[in-house]
DOFITOR-466981 format. One record per residue: x, z, y of N, C-alpha, C in turn; residue number from 1. Coordinates in Angstrom, 1 decimal, padded with zeros to 4 digits. Each point is the difference from the previous one (the first is absolute). Layout:
DOFITOR-466981
+--------+--------+--------+--------+--------+--------+--------+--------+--------+-----+
:   n.xx :   n.zz :   n.yy :  ca.xx :  ca.zz :  ca.yy :   c.xx :   c.zz :   c.yy : seq :
+--------+--------+--------+--------+--------+--------+--------+--------+--------+-----+
:      X :      Z :      Y :      X :      Z :      Y :      X :      Z :      Y : NUM :
...
+--------+--------+--------+--------+--------+--------+--------+--------+--------+-----+
end
This chain:
DOFITOR-466981
+--------+--------+--------+--------+--------+--------+--------+--------+--------+-----+
:   n.xx :   n.zz :   n.yy :  ca.xx :  ca.zz :  ca.yy :   c.xx :   c.zz :   c.yy : seq :
+--------+--------+--------+--------+--------+--------+--------+--------+--------+-----+
:  075.7 :  055.6 : -022.7 :  000.3 :  001.4 :  000.1 :  001.4 :  000.3 :  000.3 :   1 :
:  000.4 : -000.6 :  001.0 :  001.5 :  000.2 :  000.4 :  000.3 :  001.4 :  000.3 :   2 :
: -000.9 :  000.7 :  000.6 :  000.3 :  001.4 :  000.4 : -000.3 :  001.0 : -001.0 :   3 :
:  000.1 : -000.3 : -001.3 : -000.3 :  000.9 : -001.1 :  001.4 :  000.8 : -000.2 :   4 :
: -000.1 :  001.3 :  000.3 :  001.2 :  000.9 :  000.0 : -000.2 :  001.1 : -001.0 :   5 :
:  001.0 :  000.3 : -000.9 :  000.0 :  001.1 : -000.9 : -001.0 : -000.3 : -001.2 :   6 :
: -000.4 :  001.1 : -000.6 : -000.9 :  000.0 : -001.1 :  000.6 : -000.6 : -001.3 :   7 :
:  001.4 :  000.0 : -000.1 :  000.5 : -000.6 : -001.1 : -000.3 :  000.7 : -001.4 :   8 :
: -000.1 :  001.3 :  000.1 : -000.3 :  000.8 : -001.2 : -001.4 : -000.3 : -000.5 :   9 :
: -001.0 : -000.2 :  001.0 : -001.3 : -000.3 : -000.3 : -000.1 : -001.4 : -000.6 :  10 :
:  000.7 : -001.0 :  000.6 :  000.1 : -001.3 : -000.6 :  000.5 : -000.1 : -001.3 :  11 :
:  001.0 :  000.8 : -000.3 :  000.6 :  000.1 : -001.4 : -001.0 :  000.5 : -001.0 :  12 :
: -000.8 :  001.0 :  000.4 : -000.9 :  000.6 : -000.9 : -001.1 : -001.0 : -000.3 :  13 :
: -000.5 : -000.8 :  001.0 : -001.0 : -001.0 : -000.1 :  000.6 : -001.1 : -001.0 :  14 :
:  001.3 : -000.3 :  000.2 :  000.6 : -001.1 : -000.8 : -000.1 :  000.5 : -001.5 :  15 :
:  000.5 :  001.3 : -000.2 : -000.1 :  000.6 : -001.4 : -001.3 : -000.2 : -000.6 :  16 :
: -001.0 :  000.4 :  000.7 : -001.4 :  000.0 : -000.6 : -000.4 : -001.5 : -000.2 :  17 :
:  000.4 : -000.9 :  000.9 : -000.4 : -001.4 : -000.1 :  000.6 : -000.6 : -001.3 :  18 :
:  001.2 :  000.3 : -000.2 :  000.8 : -000.6 : -001.1 : -000.4 :  000.6 : -001.4 :  19 :
: -000.8 :  001.0 : -000.1 : -000.4 :  000.5 : -001.3 : -000.9 : -001.1 : -000.7 :  20 :
:  000.1 :  000.0 : -001.3 : -000.7 : -000.9 : -000.9 : -001.4 :  000.4 : -000.3 :  21 :
: -000.8 :  000.5 :  000.8 : -001.3 :  000.4 : -000.2 : -000.8 : -000.3 :  001.3 :  22 :
: -001.4 :  000.2 : -000.2 : -000.9 : -000.1 :  001.1 :  000.3 :  001.2 :  000.9 :  23 :
:  000.0 : -000.2 :  001.3 :  000.3 :  001.1 :  000.9 : -000.9 :  000.0 :  001.2 :  24 :
: -000.2 :  001.1 :  000.5 : -000.6 :  000.3 :  001.3 :  000.7 :  000.9 :  000.7 :  25 :
:  000.2 : -000.1 :  001.2 :  000.7 :  001.0 :  000.8 : -000.7 :  000.4 :  001.2 :  26 :
: -000.2 :  001.2 :  000.2 : -000.8 :  000.5 :  001.2 :  001.0 :  000.7 :  000.9 :  27 :
:  000.0 : -000.5 :  001.3 :  000.9 :  000.5 :  001.0 : -000.9 :  000.7 :  001.0 :  28 :
:  000.2 :  001.3 :  000.2 : -000.9 :  000.7 :  000.9 :  001.0 :  000.9 :  000.9 :  29 :
: -000.6 :  000.5 :  001.0 :  000.8 :  000.9 :  001.0 : -000.7 :  000.0 :  001.4 :  30 :
:  000.7 :  000.7 :  000.8 : -000.5 :  000.1 :  001.4 : -000.2 : -001.4 :  000.6 :  31 :
: -000.8 :  000.0 :  001.0 : -000.2 : -001.2 :  000.8 :  001.3 : -000.5 :  000.8 :  32 :
:  000.1 : -001.2 :  000.1 :  001.0 : -000.6 :  000.9 :  001.5 :  000.3 : -000.3 :  33 :
:  000.3 :  000.1 : -001.4 :  001.4 :  000.2 : -000.3 :  000.6 : -001.1 : -000.7 :  34 :
: -000.7 : -001.1 : -000.1 :  000.5 : -001.4 : -000.6 : -000.3 : -000.3 : -001.3 :  35 :
: -001.0 :  000.5 : -000.6 : -000.5 : -000.3 : -001.3 : -000.3 : -001.4 : -000.2 :  36 :
: -000.8 : -000.6 :  000.9 : -000.4 : -001.3 : -000.1 :  001.2 : -001.0 :  000.2 :  37 :
:  000.8 :  000.3 :  000.9 :  001.3 : -000.8 :  000.3 :  000.9 :  000.0 : -001.2 :  38 :
:  000.1 :  001.2 : -000.7 :  000.8 :  000.1 : -001.2 : -000.5 : -000.9 : -001.1 :  39 :
: -001.3 :  000.0 : -000.2 : -000.6 : -000.7 : -001.1 :  000.1 : -001.5 :  000.4 :  40 :
: -000.3 : -000.4 :  001.2 :  000.1 : -001.4 :  000.4 :  001.4 : -000.6 : -000.3 :  41 :
:  001.0 :  000.8 :  000.4 :  001.5 : -000.3 : -000.2 :  000.2 : -000.2 : -001.5 :  42 :
: -000.5 :  001.0 : -000.7 :  000.3 : -000.2 : -001.5 : -000.7 : -001.2 : -000.6 :  43 :
: -001.2 : -000.3 :  000.5 : -000.8 : -001.0 : -000.6 :  000.5 : -001.5 :  000.4 :  44 :
:  000.9 :  000.0 :  001.0 :  000.5 : -001.3 :  000.4 :  000.6 : -000.8 : -001.2 :  45 :
: -000.4 : -001.2 : -000.2 :  000.5 : -000.8 : -001.1 : -000.4 :  000.4 : -001.4 :  46 :
: -001.0 :  000.9 :  000.0 : -000.5 :  000.4 : -001.3 : -001.6 : -000.3 : -000.2 :  47 :
: -000.4 : -000.2 : -001.2 : -001.4 : -000.2 : -000.2 : -000.6 :  001.4 : -000.1 :  48 :
: -000.7 :  000.4 :  001.0 : -000.5 :  001.3 :  000.1 : -001.3 :  000.0 :  000.8 :  49 :
: -000.7 :  001.2 : -000.1 : -001.1 :  000.3 :  000.8 :  000.2 :  001.3 :  000.6 :  50 :
: -000.3 :  000.1 :  001.3 :  000.0 :  001.3 :  000.7 : -001.4 :  000.2 :  000.5 :  51 :
: -000.6 :  001.1 : -000.4 : -001.4 :  000.3 :  000.4 :  000.1 :  001.3 :  000.8 :  52 :
: -000.7 : -000.2 :  001.2 : -000.2 :  001.2 :  000.8 : -001.4 :  000.4 : -000.1 :  53 :
: -000.2 :  001.1 : -000.6 : -001.4 :  000.5 : -000.3 : -000.7 :  000.5 :  001.4 :  54 :
: -001.2 :  000.1 :  000.0 : -000.7 :  000.5 :  001.2 : -000.8 :  001.3 : -000.4 :  55 :
: -000.2 :  000.7 :  001.0 : -000.8 :  001.2 : -000.2 : -001.5 : -000.4 :  000.0 :  56 :
: -000.5 : -000.4 : -001.1 : -001.3 : -000.6 :  000.0 : -000.5 :  000.3 : -001.5 :  57 :
: -000.7 : -001.0 : -000.4 : -000.6 :  000.2 : -001.4 :  001.0 : -000.6 : -001.0 :  58 :
: -000.2 :  000.4 : -001.3 :  000.8 : -000.6 : -001.1 : -000.3 : -001.5 :  000.0 :  59 :
: -001.2 : -000.4 :  000.2 : -000.3 : -001.4 : -000.1 :  000.8 : -000.8 :  001.0 :  60 :
:  000.1 :  000.6 :  001.2 :  000.8 : -000.8 :  001.1 :  001.4 : -000.1 : -000.4 :  61 :
:  000.6 :  001.0 : -000.6 :  001.4 : -000.1 : -000.5 :  000.2 : -000.9 : -001.1 :  62 :
: -001.0 :  000.0 : -000.9 :  000.1 : -001.0 : -001.2 : -000.1 : -001.4 :  000.6 :  63 :
: -000.8 : -000.2 :  001.0 : -000.1 : -001.4 :  000.6 :  001.4 : -000.4 :  000.7 :  64 :
:  000.6 :  001.0 :  000.5 :  001.4 : -000.3 :  000.6 :  001.0 : -000.5 : -001.1 :  65 :
: -000.1 :  000.8 : -001.1 :  000.8 : -000.3 : -001.1 : -000.3 : -001.5 : -000.5 :  66 :
: -001.3 : -000.2 : -000.2 : -000.5 : -001.3 : -000.6 :  000.5 : -001.1 :  001.0 :  67 :
: -000.1 :  000.1 :  001.2 :  000.4 : -001.1 :  000.9 :  001.6 : -000.2 :  000.0 :  68 :
:  000.7 :  001.2 : -000.1 :  001.5 : -000.1 : -000.1 :  000.4 : -000.8 : -001.3 :  69 :
: -000.6 :  000.3 : -001.1 :  000.3 : -000.6 : -001.3 : -000.4 : -001.5 :  000.1 :  70 :
: -001.1 : -000.2 :  000.7 : -000.5 : -001.4 :  000.1 :  001.0 : -000.8 :  000.8 :  71 :
:  000.4 :  000.5 :  001.1 :  001.1 : -000.6 :  000.8 :  001.3 : -000.3 : -000.7 :  72 :
:  000.4 :  001.0 : -000.8 :  001.3 : -000.2 : -000.8 : -000.1 : -001.1 : -001.0 :  73 :
: -001.2 : -000.1 : -000.7 : -000.3 : -001.0 : -001.0 : -000.4 : -001.3 :  000.5 :  74 :
: -000.3 :  000.0 :  001.3 : -000.4 : -001.3 :  000.5 : -001.4 : -000.5 : -000.2 :  75 :
: -000.9 :  000.9 : -000.3 : -001.4 : -000.4 : -000.3 : -000.8 :  000.0 :  001.3 :  76 :
+--------+--------+--------+--------+--------+--------+--------+--------+--------+-----+
end
């Protein structure tokens, strides 16, 4: 991600949330094509994390996406 420019305040906010001593979930939402995914991928570099992109489908489909992401993280 050599071309990642700006977004320092958002990265600081994510760092603050990540460093809290509790279970945490962070939802990042906004208009299309403004760099949300890039921001999260940059933040997740060198961290044990899961990034889930939900689909406009059924709840079951989204739960399956989460299940697969957790499975990959845990190595099952």
